[in-house]
C-alpha positions in Angstrom: 20.4 -1.2 7.0 19.4 -0.7 3.4 17.6 -3.5 1.4 17.9 -3.6 -2.4 14.5 -4.3 -4.1 16.5 -6.5 -6.4 17.1 -8.9 -3.5 13.3 -9.3 -3.0 11.8 -12.6 -4.3 9.6 -13.4 -7.2 6.9 -14.6 -6.5 6.5 -12.0 -3.8 6.8 -12.6 -0.1 4.3 -11.4 2.6 5.7 -10.5 6.0 4.7 -8.5 9.1 5.9 -4.9 9.0 8.9 -4.2 11.3 7.8 -0.5 11.5 4.8 1.5 12.7 2.6 2.4 9.8 0.5 5.6 9.7 -1.7 7.1 7.0 -3.0 10.7 7.0 -5.5 12.3 4.7 -4.6 15.4 2.7 -5.8 17.7 5.6 -3.5 15.8 8.0 -6.2 13.8 9.7 -5.1 10.4 10.9 -6.7 7.6 8.8 -4.7 4.7 10.3 -2.1 4.1 13.0 -0.8 0.5 13.1 2.0 -0.6 15.5 5.0 -2.6 14.2 4.1 -6.2 13.6 0.4 -5.5 13.0 0.6 -4.4 9.3 2.0 -6.3 6.4 4.5 -5.6 3.7 4.7 -7.4 0.3 8.2 -7.7 -1.1 8.6 -8.3 -4.8 11.7 -8.0 -7.1 12.1 -4.5 -8.6 9.4 -2.9 -6.4 9.7 -1.0 -3.2 7.6 -2.7 -0.4 3.8 -2.3 -0.5 2.3 -1.9 3.0 -1.1 -3.2 4.0 -3.0 -2.0 7.1 -5.9 -4.0 8.6 -9.2 -2.7 7.5 -10.4 -2.3 11.1 -7.5 0.0 11.7 -8.8 2.7 9.3 -10.9 5.5 10.7 -14.6 4.6 10.4 -16.6 6.2 7.7 -13.7 7.5 5.7 -13.6 4.9 2.9 -16.2 3.7 0.4 -16.1 1.3 -2.5 -14.5 2.9 -5.6 -14.7 2.2 -9.3 -12.8 -0.5 -11.1 -10.6 -3.4 -10.2 -7.4 -5.0 -11.2 -5.8 -8.4 -11.2 -2.5 -9.5 -9.6 -1.1 -12.7 -10.8 0.0 -13.4 -7.2 -2.7 -12.0 -4.9 -5.8 -12.2 -7.1 -8.6 -9.7 -7.8 -8.2 -6.2 -6.2 -11.0 -3.7 -5.5 -10.4 0.0 -5.1 -11.7 2.3 -2.4 -12.2 6.1 -2.3 -11.5 8.4 0.5 -14.4 10.6 1.7 -14.4 13.5 4.2 -16.1 13.4 7.5 -19.4 14.3 5.8 -19.1 11.5 3.3 -18.2 13.8 0.4 -15.7 12.5 -2.1 -12.1 13.5 -1.4 -9.6 11.2 -3.1 -10.7 8.6 -5.7 -8.9 5.2 -5.7 -6.9 6.1 -2.6 -6.2 2.5 -1.8 -6.9 -1.1 -2.9 -7.9 -4.3 -1.1 -8.1 -8.0 -1.8 -11.5 -9.2 -0.5 -10.6 -12.9 -1.3 -6.8 -13.1 -1.9 -5.2 -16.2 -3.3 -3.5 -18.9 -1.2 -0.4 -17.7 0.5 -1.8 -14.1 0.9 -4.9 -14.9 3.0 -3.7 -12.5 5.7 -4.4 -9.6 3.3 -8.1 -10.3 3.2 -9.8 -6.9 3.8 -6.4 -5.1 4.5 -5.8 -1.9 2.6 -2.8 -0.7 0.7 -2.7 3.1 0.4 -1.1 5.0 -2.5 1.6 7.3 -1.0 1.1 9.6 -4.0 -2.5 10.3 -2.8 -2.2 10.5 1.0 0.6 11.0 3.5 2.2 7.7 4.5 4.7 7.2 7.3 6.9 4.4 8.5 7.7 5.2 12.1 8.2 9.0 11.7 9.6 8.9 8.2 7.4 10.1 5.4 7.8 7.7 2.4 8.0 8.7 -1.3 5.7 7.2 -3.9 6.8 4.6 -6.4 7.0 6.3 -9.8 4.0 5.9 -12.1 0.5 5.6 -10.8 -0.2 1.8 -10.7 1.9 -0.1 -8.2 1.8 2.0 -5.0 5.1 0.9 -3.4 6.5 2.9 -0.4 10.0 4.2 -0.9 11.8 4.8 2.4 15.4 5.2 3.5 15.6 1.4 4.1 15.2 0.4 0.4 17.1 1.1 -2.7 16.3 0.7 -6.4 16.1 1.3 -9.3 12.4 0.6 -9.0 9.9 -0.5 -11.6 7.0 1.9 -12.4 8.6 4.8 -14.2 8.7 5.4 -18.0 10.6 2.6 -19.8 10.3 0.0 -17.0 7.2 -1.8 -18.1 9.2 -4.8 -19.5 11.4 -5.3 -16.5 
């Protein structure tokens, strides 16, 4: 069944993922493997879903605090994390973001991580997802969602 991102709500809705979520680093090493129901997805009008994995599901020692932050009108202050290799050397800057203290309604996301599918390999079950266009939002485009999606050139005012 295909969902249209235009049927998603605004303000966004948080719900458990119905699919297994996996994240692999650029070398194919597993960073996270979360069974269906244990990760979350955020659904917001005009965006493909954004998937969040619990922080404790990520391979130990592979992330460190990154630079910068951003503000979401719905979820609050986001912090970025960098991916490092097994020796702690930088590998991918701003590979994911997290909400250390999310706003009411999104408390389940505290410490969870949303990975950019443009920077690492992200899978729902065995399907590799495509990245939302642009380099800000980080939505996961799979066969179960249709657009058009916000993020590309000319979509800022949507």
